[in-house]
N, C-alpha and C positions, 0 to 999 in steps of 0.2 A: 317446133314449139319448145319452149323452155320448160324444163322439169323442176320439180320442187327442190331436188338436190342442186341443180344449177342456180336457182334463186338463192338457196342458202349460201352457196359459195360467193355469189355476187354480193349479197347483204354483208356477209362476214368480211369481204374485202373492203367494202365501203365504210365499215364501222369504225376504222381507224383513221384518225386525222391525217397522219403521214401518208398513208396510201391514197387518201383523197388529194392531197397536195401533189403527190407524184403524178396522178392522172392529170391534174390541172397543168403541171409543168410540161408533161408529154404532149397534151393537147395543144398547148401554146407553141411548143417547138418540137414538132414530130421529127423523128430520126436522130435525136440526140443520143449521145453515148451514155453508158451507165456512169462512167467516171465523171462526166460533166454533170449528170443529174445528181450524183452523190454529194457533190460540192455544195449543193443547195441546202443540205441538212447537217445539223450538228450531231450526228450519230456516225457510227463506224460504217464503212462501205459494206461490211458483212450484214449489218442491220438493214441497210438499203436493199441489198441482195435478197434478203428474207422477205421484205415487203414486195419486191418485184416478183418473187416466186408466187406468193399469195395472189397477186393481181393476174399473173399469167394463168394460174390454175383456174381462176374464175373466168378467164377468157377476156379480161378487160385490157390486157396488154399483149402486144405481139412484138417479139423481138427476133432479130436476125443478125448473124455474124457478117461483119464488113471488115475483112482483114482481121486485125486484133481488137476491133471495137464492136461491141454488141449494141446495135441501134434499136431504139424503142418507138413503138407506135401505139396510139390509142385505138382500141376496138370498142366502140360505144354500142354495138349490137346487143350485148347482154342487157344493158340498161334499157334499151328500146323494147326489148322482148319483155322485160319485167313491166315496163310502162304499159304496153299493149295488154298483157295478160292480167295484171293485178291493179295498177293505178287507174287505168281507164274504166275498169269494172266498178270500182268504188266511186270514181268521179261521176259516172252515169247514175249510179244509185242516189248520190247526194244532190245531183242536178235535178233529178226527178222529184225529190222530196222538197227542194227549194221551190220548184215550180208549183207544187201542191200548196205549200205554205203561202206563196204569193197570191195564188188564185183564191184561197180561203180568206186572206186578209182583204183583198179587193172585194170580195162578195160581202164580207162583214161591213166594210166601209159603206157600200152601197145600201145595205139594209139599214144601217144606222143613220143615214142621211134622209131627213124628212123635209119636205117643203115647208117653208114658213107660212103660217096663216096670218092674214092682215087683220 
């Protein structure tokens, strides 16, 4: 189960546009090296490394050494865990509320419909 601290780390990591772009690039091309990834951004390699560190601490990226290259892979499990714990709970609440509103509107429409008298 994902803790509040884990969720904070994931939301913090996802709050920055560059980190979201990094995740998209790694998702689209798993196993790419850090150097290759850094070329996609108009910032220093050190800045990219700092973003990668935040993403790894949040558990969103997995890296491993392959010779002199550090290969990157997406780990979407923290996002799924947040979805299950947090998003699904709110979605269920609003789905229930929308169902109640729909039923009330249908009931009101039925009670306002009177047969025409000739």
